[in-house]
Steps between C-alpha positions, in 0.01 A plus 500: 500500500263265324153595380222279366209625292186289522273580205163324467388628160468237230517774237848517351625862486172619649462800729603315816812348349604828341453687827711251691767528231518876555535458877773240449679734260488782755627270776802412288561869431490586871734213586746608231501859626569375854761246385293217643480152356145375458332202339145512369307192394148503364260213560197487272231304682309471173784296352555286809330168567279575800209266553190607689519464880314190625452629854640172634698668784809287434717815491356607836515167678825354363677774304480632146733227372209258554266685264361234261510745207843448352555818302709820512386625842803394703736631231334842528509479880874431496565794270311749719661358813838599357397856412487813715254718311191439290272656242156336506283597205158398374246631252161581650224259401149574634640725774751245628827328409473264205446128552865413445612726787220382729581134440869566570410678825278204593779254423741705715258503795744299713683830548191632678570235764879511479607851388811409305554840336558699817760773452440543127352807330257545211299741291161402358372611159175462306400608151150555368346627180251749640597552862430291807464508878777379730337161555749308285793673669359409840458135401875479442584728793326300771631169367857629491477661842389170651808344336720749686580726202561871559282692251668822397226621270202398289418672174234471231543603137236584242632398162210451262453189289868491407743784554832514320793478738646833390164669563479334840852616581425859404169509686616331819876566511495681836278237659718217370813671630338548841398134517847382401671735747278379783563134430875541450546691825256280689731207431828689536388680817334190648171680550346165593656559842241777542172315441174688473245515778278254311788254450576505872132447577476205259804337660341527844178337377696215340719462808202468734341249265798267518563564870151361566555197277472167681867434568444126526422488128843629394362597160737589218398868522533515878847347496604748230395795717667346803826439314507864389454624857188689394290353782712660772307777684785748442503440124334796329547420130640242257831688486679752720327838480612860527176678565340742742430322828162669542386389152616150584310494832179632349521265202545198726211611720278547195612161372414334828152652486454399135618146576197452727285487186733267307653264755 
Protein backbone atom coordinates (compact mmCIF):
# COMPACT_ATOMS: atom_id res chain seq x y z
CA UNK A 1 0.00 0.00 0.00
CA UNK A 2 1.20 3.47 -0.81
CA UNK A 3 0.11 6.61 1.02
CA UNK A 4 0.73 10.25 0.15
CA UNK A 5 0.47 13.11 2.62
CA UNK A 6 -0.34 16.49 1.08
CA UNK A 7 0.56 19.25 3.54
CA UNK A 8 -0.06 22.89 2.61
CA UNK A 9 1.53 24.65 5.57
CA UNK A 10 4.56 26.77 4.76
CA UNK A 11 5.58 26.64 8.41
CA UNK A 12 8.33 24.08 8.92
CA UNK A 13 7.56 21.83 11.92
CA UNK A 14 4.36 23.76 12.56
CA UNK A 15 1.17 22.27 13.97
CA UNK A 16 -0.06 20.87 10.66
CA UNK A 17 3.22 19.19 9.77
CA UNK A 18 3.62 17.76 13.26
CA UNK A 19 0.08 16.37 13.23
CA UNK A 20 0.61 14.69 9.88
CA UNK A 21 3.86 13.23 11.18
CA UNK A 22 1.99 11.61 14.08
CA UNK A 23 -0.61 10.10 11.75
CA UNK A 24 2.13 8.77 9.48
CA UNK A 25 3.91 7.28 12.49
CA UNK A 26 0.71 5.53 13.59
CA UNK A 27 0.09 4.22 10.07
CA UNK A 28 3.54 2.63 10.06
CA UNK A 29 2.88 1.11 13.48
CA UNK A 30 -0.42 -0.42 12.32
CA UNK A 31 1.19 -1.80 9.16
CA UNK A 32 4.02 -3.35 11.18
CA UNK A 33 1.58 -5.01 13.58
CA UNK A 34 -0.34 -6.46 10.62
CA UNK A 35 2.82 -7.47 8.75
CA UNK A 36 1.87 -5.23 5.85
CA UNK A 37 4.32 -3.37 3.65
CA UNK A 38 3.46 0.29 3.21
CA UNK A 39 5.13 3.33 1.71
CA UNK A 40 4.42 6.85 2.89
CA UNK A 41 5.58 9.95 1.05
CA UNK A 42 4.96 13.49 2.18
CA UNK A 43 4.52 16.34 -0.29
CA UNK A 44 4.91 19.82 1.13
CA UNK A 45 3.01 22.18 -1.16
CA UNK A 46 4.78 25.11 0.50
CA UNK A 47 8.10 23.84 -0.81
CA UNK A 48 6.82 22.98 -4.28
CA UNK A 49 6.84 25.34 -7.25
CA UNK A 50 3.14 25.94 -7.89
CA UNK A 51 2.30 29.08 -9.81
CA UNK A 52 -1.09 30.75 -9.51
CA UNK A 53 -3.82 29.35 -11.78
CA UNK A 54 -4.42 31.57 -14.85
CA UNK A 55 -7.93 30.29 -15.51
CA UNK A 56 -6.99 29.69 -19.15
CA UNK A 57 -8.94 26.39 -19.41
CA UNK A 58 -6.10 24.65 -21.25
CA UNK A 59 -6.27 21.73 -18.78
CA UNK A 60 -10.02 21.42 -19.42
CA UNK A 61 -9.98 21.78 -23.19
CA UNK A 62 -6.78 19.93 -24.11
CA UNK A 63 -5.51 18.16 -20.97
CA UNK A 64 -3.39 19.16 -18.01
CA UNK A 65 -0.17 18.49 -19.95
CA UNK A 66 -0.99 21.65 -21.95
CA UNK A 67 -1.01 23.90 -18.88
CA UNK A 68 1.27 26.87 -19.75
CA UNK A 69 2.61 27.00 -16.18
CA UNK A 70 5.61 24.71 -16.26
CA UNK A 71 6.13 23.87 -12.61
CA UNK A 72 5.73 20.93 -10.20
CA UNK A 73 2.01 20.29 -10.75
CA UNK A 74 2.30 17.28 -13.05
CA UNK A 75 4.99 15.74 -10.84
CA UNK A 76 2.59 15.94 -7.88
CA UNK A 77 -0.25 14.58 -10.02
CA UNK A 78 1.84 11.56 -11.02
CA UNK A 79 2.74 10.83 -7.41
CA UNK A 80 -0.87 10.86 -6.20
CA UNK A 81 -1.98 8.82 -9.20
CA UNK A 82 0.35 6.05 -8.02
CA UNK A 83 -0.90 6.07 -4.42
CA UNK A 84 -3.91 4.37 -2.85
CA UNK A 85 -4.49 6.46 0.26
CA UNK A 86 -4.07 10.11 1.18
CA UNK A 87 -3.77 12.49 4.10
CA UNK A 88 -4.79 16.02 3.08
CA UNK A 89 -3.91 18.64 5.68
CA UNK A 90 -4.14 22.41 5.85
CA UNK A 91 -3.93 25.07 8.53
CA UNK A 92 -7.05 27.23 8.85
CA UNK A 93 -6.60 30.79 7.63
CA UNK A 94 -9.62 33.13 7.98
CA UNK A 95 -12.01 30.17 8.33
CA UNK A 96 -10.78 28.38 5.21
CA UNK A 97 -7.82 26.43 3.83
CA UNK A 98 -4.69 28.51 3.36
CA UNK A 99 -3.84 30.04 0.00
CA UNK A 100 -1.32 27.34 -0.88
CA UNK A 101 -3.95 24.59 -0.57
CA UNK A 102 -6.58 26.61 -2.42
CA UNK A 103 -4.25 27.34 -5.31
CA UNK A 104 -3.31 23.66 -5.55
CA UNK A 105 -7.00 22.68 -5.60
CA UNK A 106 -7.57 25.28 -8.32
CA UNK A 107 -4.65 23.94 -10.35
CA UNK A 108 -6.02 20.40 -10.00
CA UNK A 109 -9.48 21.44 -11.20
CA UNK A 110 -9.17 19.23 -14.29
CA UNK A 111 -10.01 16.35 -11.94
CA UNK A 112 -13.41 17.98 -11.37
CA UNK A 113 -14.06 17.31 -15.06
CA UNK A 114 -12.14 14.04 -15.30
CA UNK A 115 -12.18 12.33 -11.87
CA UNK A 116 -8.81 10.62 -12.00
CA UNK A 117 -8.66 9.60 -8.34
CA UNK A 118 -11.66 7.29 -8.34
CA UNK A 119 -11.17 4.28 -6.08
CA UNK A 120 -8.71 5.99 -3.73
CA UNK A 121 -9.34 6.86 -0.07
CA UNK A 122 -8.41 9.85 2.08
CA UNK A 123 -8.72 11.54 5.43
CA UNK A 124 -8.82 15.34 5.73
CA UNK A 125 -7.22 17.30 8.57
CA UNK A 126 -7.09 20.94 9.62
CA UNK A 127 -5.28 22.71 12.45
CA UNK A 128 -6.13 26.04 14.01
CA UNK A 129 -4.88 28.10 16.91
CA UNK A 130 -8.17 28.95 18.60
CA UNK A 131 -10.74 26.62 17.07
CA UNK A 132 -12.63 26.84 13.80
CA UNK A 133 -15.78 25.79 11.97
CA UNK A 134 -15.76 22.96 9.44
CA UNK A 135 -15.60 25.32 6.46
CA UNK A 136 -11.95 24.56 5.64
CA UNK A 137 -12.59 20.82 5.91
CA UNK A 138 -15.54 21.14 3.55
CA UNK A 139 -13.48 23.08 1.00
CA UNK A 140 -11.17 20.09 0.68
CA UNK A 141 -13.98 17.55 1.02
CA UNK A 142 -16.11 18.78 -1.87
CA UNK A 143 -13.11 19.21 -4.15
CA UNK A 144 -11.87 15.69 -3.43
CA UNK A 145 -15.30 14.13 -3.79
CA UNK A 146 -15.66 15.67 -7.24
CA UNK A 147 -12.29 14.10 -8.08
CA UNK A 148 -13.71 10.68 -7.18
CA UNK A 149 -11.92 10.28 -3.82
CA UNK A 150 -13.60 8.30 -1.04
CA UNK A 151 -13.47 10.45 2.12
CA UNK A 152 -13.17 8.27 5.20
CA UNK A 153 -13.17 11.08 7.72
CA UNK A 154 -12.52 14.76 8.29
CA UNK A 155 -11.06 16.07 11.52
CA UNK A 156 -10.11 19.44 12.96
CA UNK A 157 -7.49 20.01 15.66
CA UNK A 158 -7.07 22.96 18.00
CA UNK A 159 -3.39 23.35 18.71
CA UNK A 160 -2.71 26.89 19.86
CA UNK A 161 -0.02 29.10 18.35
CA UNK A 162 2.49 26.25 18.32
CA UNK A 163 2.07 22.99 20.17
CA UNK A 164 4.99 20.69 20.83
CA UNK A 165 4.61 17.35 19.07
CA UNK A 166 4.82 15.36 22.30
CA UNK A 167 2.04 17.49 23.82
CA UNK A 168 -0.04 17.02 20.68
CA UNK A 169 0.53 13.28 20.83
CA UNK A 170 -0.53 13.08 24.47
CA UNK A 171 -3.60 15.26 23.98
CA UNK A 172 -4.85 13.69 20.77
CA UNK A 173 -3.42 10.14 20.84
CA UNK A 174 -6.80 8.39 20.66
CA UNK A 175 -8.03 10.63 17.87
CA UNK A 176 -4.83 10.14 15.87
CA UNK A 177 -5.05 6.37 16.29
CA UNK A 178 -8.68 6.42 15.14
CA UNK A 179 -7.81 8.47 12.06
CA UNK A 180 -4.90 6.19 11.16
CA UNK A 181 -6.98 3.03 11.68
CA UNK A 182 -9.75 4.37 9.47
CA UNK A 183 -7.42 5.29 6.64
CA UNK A 184 -5.42 2.06 6.81
CA UNK A 185 -8.51 -0.14 6.70
CA UNK A 186 -10.25 2.06 4.15
CA UNK A 187 -7.43 1.27 1.74
CA UNK A 188 -6.91 -2.35 2.78
CA UNK A 189 -10.65 -3.11 2.82
CA UNK A 190 -11.34 -1.16 -0.38
CA UNK A 191 -14.03 0.94 1.27
CA UNK A 192 -14.12 3.07 -1.86
CA UNK A 193 -16.29 0.30 -3.31
CA UNK A 194 -18.97 1.47 -0.86
CA UNK A 195 -19.32 5.16 -1.75
CA UNK A 196 -21.42 7.48 0.37
CA UNK A 197 -24.86 8.66 -0.64
CA UNK A 198 -23.44 12.09 -1.49
CA UNK A 199 -20.69 10.59 -3.66
CA UNK A 200 -23.25 8.57 -5.63
CA UNK A 201 -25.38 11.69 -6.03
CA UNK A 202 -22.42 13.75 -7.28
CA UNK A 203 -21.56 11.07 -9.84
CA UNK A 204 -25.11 11.14 -11.19
CA UNK A 205 -25.02 14.94 -11.57
CA UNK A 206 -21.68 14.75 -13.41
CA UNK A 207 -22.89 11.87 -15.56
CA UNK A 208 -26.01 13.74 -16.69
CA UNK A 209 -23.91 16.81 -17.43
CA UNK A 210 -21.69 14.92 -19.86
CA UNK A 211 -24.54 12.85 -21.28
CA UNK A 212 -26.15 16.12 -22.39
CA UNK A 213 -22.91 17.44 -23.89
CA UNK A 214 -23.10 18.16 -27.62
CA UNK A 215 -21.62 14.94 -28.96
CA UNK A 216 -20.57 16.59 -32.20
CA UNK A 217 -17.99 18.64 -30.30
CA UNK A 218 -16.06 15.59 -29.06
CA UNK A 219 -14.46 17.68 -26.34
CA UNK A 220 -11.49 16.31 -24.41
CA UNK A 221 -13.64 15.90 -21.27
CA UNK A 222 -16.50 14.22 -23.12
CA UNK A 223 -14.19 11.72 -24.81
CA UNK A 224 -12.60 10.94 -21.44
CA UNK A 225 -15.99 10.09 -19.92
CA UNK A 226 -16.94 8.07 -22.98
CA UNK A 227 -13.68 6.10 -22.93
CA UNK A 228 -14.27 5.21 -19.27
CA UNK A 229 -17.78 3.92 -19.99
CA UNK A 230 -19.20 6.39 -17.47
CA UNK A 231 -21.80 7.71 -19.92
CA UNK A 232 -23.57 4.36 -20.22
CA UNK A 233 -27.04 4.46 -18.58
CA UNK A 234 -26.24 1.34 -16.50
CA UNK A 235 -23.05 2.86 -15.08
CA UNK A 236 -23.70 3.93 -11.50
CA UNK A 237 -20.27 5.10 -10.34
CA UNK A 238 -16.66 5.60 -11.44
CA UNK A 239 -15.74 2.14 -10.16
CA UNK A 240 -17.63 -1.04 -9.35
CA UNK A 241 -19.67 -0.59 -6.18
CA UNK A 242 -20.81 -2.88 -3.38
CA UNK A 243 -23.58 -0.88 -1.83
CA UNK A 244 -27.21 -1.16 -0.83
CA UNK A 245 -29.38 -1.12 -3.94
CA UNK A 246 -32.00 1.12 -2.32
CA UNK A 247 -29.38 3.72 -1.34
CA UNK A 248 -28.06 3.58 -4.89
CA UNK A 249 -31.52 4.07 -6.42
CA UNK A 250 -32.41 6.97 -4.15
CA UNK A 251 -29.03 8.64 -4.64
CA UNK A 252 -29.36 8.45 -8.42
CA UNK A 253 -32.89 9.81 -8.27
CA UNK A 254 -31.75 12.68 -6.05
CA UNK A 255 -28.85 13.30 -8.40
CA UNK A 256 -31.14 13.44 -11.40
CA UNK A 257 -33.30 16.01 -9.63
CA UNK A 258 -30.27 18.05 -8.55
CA UNK A 259 -28.87 17.94 -12.09
CA UNK A 260 -31.88 19.93 -13.32
CA UNK A 261 -30.39 22.96 -11.56
CA UNK A 262 -26.84 22.41 -12.83
CA UNK A 263 -27.14 20.95 -16.32
